[in-house]
C-alpha positions as CSV (number, residue, x, y, z in Angstrom):
1,M,-4.9,71.3,-10.9
2,M,-2.6,69.3,-13.1
3,N,-2.2,70.1,-16.7
4,S,-2.9,67.4,-19.3
5,K,0.8,67.4,-20.4
6,M,1.9,66.2,-17.0
7,T,-0.9,63.6,-16.7
8,G,0.1,62.2,-20.2
9,K,3.7,61.7,-19.0
10,R,2.6,59.8,-15.9
11,A,0.3,57.6,-17.9
12,Q,3.1,56.8,-20.3
13,S,5.5,56.1,-17.4
14,A,2.9,53.8,-15.8
15,M,2.4,51.9,-19.1
16,E,6.2,51.5,-19.6
17,Y,6.5,50.2,-16.1
18,L,3.7,47.6,-16.6
19,M,5.1,46.5,-20.0
20,T,8.6,46.0,-18.7
21,Y,7.4,43.9,-15.7
22,G,4.9,42.1,-17.9
23,W,7.6,40.9,-20.3
24,A,9.8,39.9,-17.4
25,I,7.0,37.9,-15.8
26,L,6.2,36.3,-19.2
27,I,9.8,35.2,-19.7
28,I,10.0,33.8,-16.2
29,A,6.8,31.8,-16.8
30,V,8.0,30.4,-20.1
31,V,11.4,29.3,-18.5
32,L,9.6,27.7,-15.5
33,G,7.2,25.9,-17.9
34,A,10.1,24.6,-20.0
35,L,11.9,23.3,-16.8
36,Y,8.7,21.6,-15.6
37,V,8.3,19.8,-19.0
38,L,11.9,18.7,-18.9
39,G,11.3,17.1,-15.5
40,V,13.5,19.3,-13.4
41,F,10.8,19.6,-10.7
42,S,10.2,15.9,-10.5
43,G,11.0,14.3,-7.2
44,T,12.7,11.3,-8.9
45,T,15.1,13.7,-10.6
46,F,16.7,14.5,-7.2
47,L,15.9,11.4,-5.4
48,G,17.5,8.9,-7.6
49,T,17.3,5.5,-6.0
50,S,15.4,4.8,-2.7
51,C,13.7,2.1,-0.9
52,V,11.5,3.4,1.9
53,A,10.4,0.5,4.1
54,G,7.3,0.6,6.4
55,A,7.5,0.2,10.1
56,G,8.9,-3.2,11.1
57,Y,10.5,-3.8,7.7
58,Q,14.0,-3.2,6.3
59,C,14.9,-2.4,2.7
60,T,18.6,-1.5,2.0
61,N,21.2,-1.7,-0.7
62,L,18.8,-1.1,-3.5
63,L,20.1,-1.5,-7.1
64,L,18.4,-1.7,-10.4
65,H,20.9,-3.3,-12.8
66,N,20.9,-6.0,-15.5
67,N,17.1,-6.2,-15.5
68,A,16.9,-7.0,-11.8
69,L,15.8,-5.2,-8.7
70,T,18.3,-6.2,-6.1
71,F,18.0,-5.3,-2.4
72,T,18.3,-6.6,1.1
73,F,14.9,-7.2,2.8
74,G,14.3,-7.8,6.5
75,Q,11.5,-7.9,8.9
76,A,11.2,-7.3,12.7
77,T,7.6,-8.0,13.4
78,G,8.3,-10.4,16.3
79,N,7.1,-13.4,14.3
80,T,8.9,-15.9,12.0
81,W,7.7,-15.8,8.4
82,G,7.6,-19.0,6.4
83,N,7.3,-19.4,2.6
84,V,8.1,-15.8,2.0
85,I,7.4,-14.5,-1.6
86,L,8.4,-10.9,-2.5
87,Y,6.7,-9.2,-5.4
88,A,7.7,-6.0,-7.3
89,V,4.6,-4.1,-8.4
90,P,5.0,-1.1,-10.6
91,S,3.2,2.2,-9.6
92,G,-0.2,2.3,-11.1
93,S,-0.6,-1.5,-11.1
94,T,-2.7,-3.5,-8.8
95,F,-1.0,-6.2,-6.6
96,S,-1.8,-9.7,-7.5
97,T,-0.2,-13.0,-6.4
98,S,-0.1,-14.0,-10.0
99,D,2.5,-11.4,-10.9
100,A,5.6,-12.8,-12.5
101,N,8.2,-10.7,-10.9
102,T,8.9,-12.5,-7.6
103,V,11.6,-13.9,-5.4
104,T,11.0,-16.8,-2.9
105,T,12.7,-17.9,0.3
106,A,11.8,-20.6,2.8
107,T,11.9,-18.8,6.2
108,L,12.6,-15.3,7.5
109,V,13.0,-14.9,11.3
110,S,12.1,-11.7,13.1
111,G,15.3,-9.5,12.9
112,G,16.6,-11.5,10.0
113,T,17.4,-10.4,6.5
114,M,17.4,-11.9,3.0
115,S,18.8,-11.0,-0.3
116,A,16.2,-10.3,-3.0
117,N,16.8,-10.3,-6.8
118,I,13.5,-9.6,-8.6
119,P,13.5,-9.6,-12.4
120,E,12.4,-6.2,-13.7
121,T,12.9,-5.2,-17.4
122,V,14.0,-1.6,-17.5
123,T,16.4,0.1,-20.0
124,T,19.6,1.7,-18.7
125,G,19.0,5.3,-17.6
126,S,15.3,5.0,-17.1
127,S,13.5,4.9,-13.8
128,W,11.2,2.4,-12.1
129,S,8.9,3.1,-9.2
130,G,6.6,0.9,-7.4
131,Y,6.0,-1.2,-4.3
132,I,7.4,-4.3,-2.7
133,Y,4.8,-6.7,-1.3
134,A,5.4,-9.8,0.8
135,V,3.2,-12.9,0.9
136,Y,4.1,-15.3,3.8
137,S,2.8,-17.8,6.2
138,Q,2.9,-17.4,10.0
139,G,2.3,-20.5,12.0
140,S,-0.6,-22.4,10.5
141,V,-2.0,-19.2,8.7
142,S,-0.8,-18.9,5.1
143,G,-1.4,-16.3,2.5
144,L,-0.8,-13.3,4.7
145,E,0.3,-10.3,2.6
146,A,1.8,-6.8,3.4
147,Q,3.0,-3.9,1.4
148,V,6.5,-3.6,2.9
149,A,8.3,-0.9,0.9
150,T,8.0,1.9,-1.7
151,V,10.7,1.9,-4.3
152,T,12.1,4.4,-6.8
153,A,15.1,3.3,-8.8
154,K,17.2,4.4,-11.7
155,A,18.5,1.7,-13.9
156,T,22.3,1.6,-14.3
């Protein structure tokens, strides 16, 4: 049998062990919470500027500068697009052809590219994320629309 003096020392040792690790876990949790609030774990913090185009589309040379979203857009769908209108739609917004932030071109052949410069009011150092939509005609069918790219950009 153990005597009560020995059991008391083991209990005290166990409590000290739990308290030491408890404080360490609490400090780690507070630090991780602070880093989360500061946005360190946000994907855009590491990503910076990107334009991810869907299959059959091209989006390169993205830049958000001087209140304009500038990029090179292309399509390789096998069809010629006429009356192409590109729209920049912020995340959380619904696409509408009445959106003001657009750029227009006459024709875009399959495999071709065009320069796009869409007005977008953003302060330097802040981020913008959203989608690029294209509205176009193909042959005698007009008003076709497609979400062609997902954009994340930091204003410079």
